[in-house]
Structure formats: structure tokens, C-alpha cells
N, C-alpha and C positions, 0 to 999 in steps of 0.2 A: 424108507428108511433105510439111513447107510448100516451097515455091518459094523457092528465093533467087533475088536478080538476079544476072546473071551479071556485072554489073561491079562488084558490090560491093567485091570486094579495092581495086578503083581509087579507092571513094572513102573506104576505110580507109586506104591509104595516104597519100594528100593528107592527112587529117585529121592523120595522127600525124607527118607530115613536115613540117608547117607550126607545130604543138606544137613541136616539137624544135628548129624555127629560131627558133622565141619569139615566134611570129606570137600575137594575142590571139584565145584561145578560139572567140569569137564572130566573126572572120573566117572561124578555121579551120572553124567548121561550117556556114558559108555559102559557104563554098568547097566542100564536098562536096555540100552541096544543088545548086548550081551546075551539077555534073557532072551530079549525078542529072537535073536535070529537063533538058536535053542531050541524055542517052542515052536518056531514057525518051520524048522529045519532048510533055515535060509546059509546061502554061502558065508564063509570067513574072507573072501576076496572084496566082498562086500566094501569092507574097513577101508582096505588099502586104498580101494578105488577110489572112493570117496574124499578121504584123507586126503590122497597126491591132487584131486582133483582143485582142492579147497588152496592148499597150499602153492600152486601151479596157476592160480589166477593172477593175471600180470596187473589188475588194481588194487591186489593185496601188497604189492610193494609201497604202495603210498604210505600204509599203516606203521612201518616202524622207522620210517624216514618222517613222519609228522609226531612222532613220538619224540624221537630225537631231537626236535627243534624245540619242543617246549621243557625238554631237559637241560638242552645246553644254553637255551636263553637264559635259564634262572642261575646258570653255572657263571655265565659272562659278566651277569648284572643290566642286561639293556634293561631288563623290564622296572628298574627301577627310574629312569631317564623319562620314561611313558608319564607315569606320576608327577613325578618331578614336574613335567610342562604342564599339566593339565592344574596340579596343584597352583602354580604363579597363572595361571590363566583366568580359573574361576574359582578360585580359594575363598575369595572375598565375597560371595555370594551366599547367600543362607544354605545351611547344609551343603557349602562349597565342595569339603574333601570328602565328601558321600556321594556328590556328585562325579567326582573327577577318579574316586574309586571304579564308578559305573562305566565311565567313558576308557578309563587305561583297561577294563577286563574287555571292553568291544575290541580294542583295537588287538589287545595281545590273544584275542580269540583269532583275529586273521593273520595265525603266525603258528600255533598250537592246537589248538583244536580239542583241546584237553580241558575237562574242567577242575581235575585234581592237580594239573601243572599250573592252573592259574592258582589255586588256592594256597597250593604250600609254596609256591615263588614269588610272585608279584602281591598275594597276599600279606605274607608279612612283613612287606617294605609300606603296604598300606594300611593294616592296623598300626605300626607304629606311628606314621605319621599323625594319623588320626588322633591318637594316643598322647601323644606329644601335643597335640594342637588345643588339648583340652576336650574334645569328643570323648563323650560314654564309650568305655573299651567294649562293652557289649553289644552297642549297636555299630560300633565300625567293624566289630567281630562278624555281627548277622549281615551286613553290608557288604562286606567281601566275600561269605559265602553264597551269598544270594546272586549276585552277582558273575562269580563263576561258573554260574549254570549258562551264560552265554555262550561260553566256550565249545560247548558243543552242537551249538546251533549255527552261528556265523561262522563260514565258509575260512577255513579248509575244516571239515568235522572228522573225527576219528569215528565217531558211529556213523556218519551218514557213508563213510566209506565198507561201513560192513553192513549196512542194510542194503545198500547199492548191489554190495556182491553176493547177497542171499536172495534178492529178488530178480538179480537179473535186471538192475535198473540202471540208466546212465546215472553216472558216478558227479558228470558234469552238471547234470541238470539237479540231481538231488542238490550240490553246491548253490547251483542259482537260489531252489528254490527257498533254502534256508536263509537266505541273505534279508528277506521283507520280513519273518519271524521275529531273526535274529536280532534286526534293530528296534521292531517294535518293543519288543522283552525290556531292551535297555532304556528305552523313552519311557515304556510305564514304568518302569523301577525310579528310574528321575521324577516321573510324577508324582508317585508312592512317599518318597524322599519325605518333600516339606511338609505332606500330609501327616505324615508319621510324628515328625517332629514336631509338629505345632498341636498338634492334638493329646500328646503322652508326655509333654516339657521335656524332649529328651535335651541329653546337652550337648550342643553343637555349634560353639561357638565360630567367628566370622575370622578368618585372616585378615592380614592388612592385605589392602590393596596395592599388588604390585604395579612398578612404572612401566610404561610400555617398552622402555630399554631393558627390564627385566625379562618380563613376558619373549621377548623374541630374541636374547641369549637363550633362553629355555628351550623355544621353539629348535635354534639351530644345534643347540645339545641333544635335541633327540630325534633329527632326524636320522640319523641310522637306524636307531629302531623302531621308527615311522616308514622308514624304506622297504624293509621287508614286506609286512602287512601290504602296502601299496603296491609295490609289483606281484604278488601273489593275489590279490583280488581283482587288480586287471584284468591280470592273466587267466585266470580261472572265467571274470565274465566274459572278456573278450574271446574266449576258446585258444586262445595264444598257448596255452599250456593243458596236455592230460592231465588229469588229476595227479594221476602218477609223478609226469614230469614237474609237476607245480610241486611235489612233495621234496625233490631232490632241489631244484631251485632253492628252498626255503633251508632247508639243509646246508646246502653249499652256502648261500650268502651268510648265515650264522658266523660258520667255520672264518670265512674269509674276511668279516667284520671284526671278529674277536683280534684275527691276525692284525689288521690296519691300525686296532685300538690299542695292540700288543699288549694282550689280554689272554692270550692261548698260551694255553701249557699243555704240556702232553698227560700230567694227570688230572687236569681239568677235562681234556678229552677223553681220556680213561673212565673217568664217574658219571658223563654225561652215555657213554658206550654203556656201561654196565647196567645203567639204570633203564636203557632204552631197552637193551635187552632181555633185561626182567619183566618189562610189562609187556614187549612183543614177543614173548614166548608166551607168555599168559594167553593173550591177544590170539595170537595164532592158535593156540593149541585148545582154546573156545570155539573158533571158528571149524578148524576140523574138525572134532568131537561133535557140533551143532548143527552140520550136513549129515552126518549120520544120525542124529536125534531127530530131525526134522522128518528125514524120510521116512522113521521110524512111526512118528506119532500121525504123520499122513497115512502110511499103507495100514497103521491098523485100524484107521477109521475114525479115529477121535477127530479131527480137523473138520471131515464133512460133519458129523453128528453134532459138533460146538457151533458150523456156519449155521448147520439148519435149525438149530435152537435160537440161535439170537435173530435171523432172519424170520423167525414165526413172529417176532415183537411186532412185527408189519412195518414200524416206521425207521424212517433212515435215521430219523433227528434220536430217537430211544437208543438205537442200536448203536451209536454212535457214541453217546453219553454211557451206556454201560460198558462199552468199548474202553471208555476212558477211564471209567471208576475200578475197571479193573485191573487196568495198565497203572492206575494211582496206588493201588495197593499193591501190587507187587513189588511198583518201586521201594514201598517204604523197608521191604527187606532182604530185595537183591540188585544188584548191579546193573545199569543201566544194560550194558555189552549183553550180559547173560539173558536179560530180559528178551531184546531184540530176537535172538538168536533163538531161544524158545519158542515165541510166539508168533515168530515171521511166517511160517506159513499158514496160520490161522488171520494174519492180517491180510495176505495176498488172496486170502480165499475169499473175505468179506469185502475187500475191495473188488474183485472180481463180481461178485453178484450185487455188489450195489452201485456198479457204473462210476468206482472212486480212482482215479489215477494213483499209482504206485507211488511216484514225487509225493503228495499230498499224503499219503495214509503215511509213509516212511516220515516224513518230516513231524507230522503229529504225533507218530508213535515216538522219536527221538525227545522231542520238545515233550512228551507225555513221561519219559524214564526219564528226563532231566530233573524236575521234580521233585523225583526220588531223593535228589541230591541234599536237599537241607528239609527233608519230610522226616519227623520221629518213626521208629528210633533209632532208625542208621544214622541217616544225615551224614552222609560220608564227608562230603564237602565243608560240612559245620565243623567235623569233628577234625578234619586234616587241619583247619583254619585255626581250631583254638589251640589245638597240639602243638600247631606249628610255634603261636604264639604267646603261649603260655597262660590262656583264660580259660575258664571254665566253661565246657559244654553247656551245663543245665542252664545257668545264667543268661547266655546270649542265645537261648532257644526261643526265648518269649518274643523277641526280636527279630528272629530269622524268619517262624513260622509266618509272621504277619505279609511278607514278602510272596508267599504263595498267593496272595489277592492280585496282585500285577500280570504273574505269572501264569495265573490261570485265566486270567482275560485273555491274555496271549495266545493260551491254550485252545479255548473256546472259536476266538477269531480265526487259527489256524484249521478248526474242525471243520467251523460249516462256511467260510470263506475263501473258497477257492480260490480266486483272484491273488491274495496274498501270497501262496504260495507258487502260482504255476504261472502268472504274470510274466515272472521275469524270464524264465527259460523257455517260454512260449517266444517272448517276443527276440531274444538272444537264438533261438532257434534250437536248442537243446533239447526242446520238447515238438513235436508237429501237432 
């Protein structure tokens, strides 16, 4: 039996109490780490070493660059071209604008890798267009919030960068492994939309069918916005770019494109950089303190104890179901990146014990915590979308939670069907 640190309860109570007092999680993790060092007579040099190691990791350079892309695309207005193009092509179909909403999020995910960037930027355009077309406003908000969850799955993904750093897994393999589940999630949502519309009599009028000339004009108008995701996805899939190079290419593409479109301005660049620094600072701080926190929970014996407890269930299926339930519960209250940082040691330990690849475990975990974006009581993606569009959170919630059905189906396939995540990275050579 794994020996537990006798002061483990003190660390846990301190951590939970600080979170309840709304202290930032990074500081809560650091406070628990401080107690561990004092009680166990460890050297404080460890703080500096592990913090420096996290900030010096080359792959982590991708994180601020991808955050900048999401902020800058919203500033430039590239996102409205994506939705406008899909609106002309499929708006006349039943629930056409809802399908356009999902497809736009899938393409936007190929640039930003951020769910909240999608919900707060592209989401405003989507909800406005759907409402003007006569769609139920609550349903428009629900589709937008749910489809924003595709952002952390389809590469590039900020959460995949963090998981790859924590688990020392290939970021390229993580990006390639997320492609299948990301596309499947989008398809599953598009299948669910007509089911929900028909069974619940949701107001979703068809738009007038656009001529082929109008469609081609919309496609031509959207090519600059489509060019970025196309370049990046091909670069990632073929290995032309490393993930860090990919992030810089995406950022430069957006800036150069805005210059050619005559939309570049210093104030706009300043706003995007300021928003990027705020998000990147928080994320890097979480990773730095998370590395210290992870060392503590491993050294304290907690991870070994929890691994033994879960493995005692005997069945891999039951273990994974319990693990998913735990992650879903945490996702209702804590942000996705925070959860990944806190539970990474447990996930890696269980993956080793069950013979599960870190790529599959990472994609499963990221997809799992992504469900928390629309899961009550927090539902941050829904909250951001409702606030940005002036709609009510409570009234949109009834439609939003229904999208957990296609997302949960995708999660189960990702969890138990290995080829969904591993076939592409193995085929392209990122995994052996």
C-alpha cells in the first residue's frame, strides 16, 4: 500500500478553502506547495527550478502565439466572413444557419484553438445573424456555445499544448490525434440539430436559396479567412511546421492579411496584444505553479494511492467510466486548463497502469473537460456567449445542455475506440 503524507489533509483543506475564497488557483496551488515544503523540510530552491523549467520549455512558446491569433482574428473581423460563406451555401437547408454555425466553429478552431475566443468573437456574429433570420434566440445561443467546444479539440489546441508539456508527449501527435474526435464532434452536433428542431418545434426558418453566383462570390470573399486554417492544418498534418512554428505562422498570417485588407491599426494591434498578455500570463502562471503542485501530489503518495484505488475496480471499462465521471464533475466548477494541470499525474499513472497511450488519454481528458464549458452551474462558454449577445443565460441553458448528448457520444468513442485518436498520428509518423 502506498504511504500517504500525514499532512495531506492540511494541504487539501488549504487548497479547497482558498478556491472557495475565490483566490486564483495558481496561488492556491502555491500555498499548498509552501505547506508541503515547510512540513517536510524541503528546499525552496525547488520552486525556482520547476518554475524556470516550465517557462523555458520550447513548446510552450506556442501558447501565447495561438492566444494572439484568436484575439486578433476577432479584432480584424475575419470571423464574420466564415459564417457569411456557410450561410450562403447551406442557409436554405432545415436548420441551415445552425449548421453554418457549427461549420464556422470547426474552421475557426483551426486558427485559434480557444473555445472562449470562438464564443466571444465569432459567436456574436452567429447569434445576431440567426436571430435576424427568425431563429429562436435561445437556440442560437445554445448552438453557438456548444459548437465553441470544438475549439479545444481540432488542432491547433491550447489545451493540447499544455497536456503535451505536462506529459512530455509530442505536441504534433496530440494535434493529429485530436483531428478525428474534433470532426466527429462537429458531425454529431449537426446530426443532433434537426432532431432537436423537429422534436421540440424550435423556430428555425429556412433562408432563401442563394444562386451559384452568390455562393461563389461568398466563397471568394472568405478565402483569406479560410487560407489560415488550411495552411496550418496542412502544415501540422504533414509535419512541415513544428507546433511552435505553426503558432508563429498563424500569428504572422493574421497580421499580414490585415495589412493587405487595409484593416491594420496600432490601436487594434495593441488591444489584441493586451488581451493576449492577460490570457498568456494567467496560463503560464498556471503551468509554472502546476508543475510544483504536481510534484507535491506525486511525492505525497496521493497519486499512487488513487491509482491503486481505481485499479482495484478490476475492469478497464469501469475505471475509465469512473475517471470520466470525475473529470466531468470537476469540469462543472473549475476551468479546463486548471483541471488538466491538477490531474495530469493521475491520468499519466493510470495510462501507464492500463497500457493506454498518453495521446489517447490526453485527447480524452481535454474532450472531457470541454464538456464543462456548457455544463451547469458554471458553463463559461454559455455565459460568455449570452453576455456578449445580450441574451439570458438561464433561458438558453435548456437547449444548451441537450448538446451534451452528441458531445458525450463523441467522448465515449474517444475513450474506448483507440483508432479514433491514434490512427492518424501513427499513419503520419508522429507515433510509432
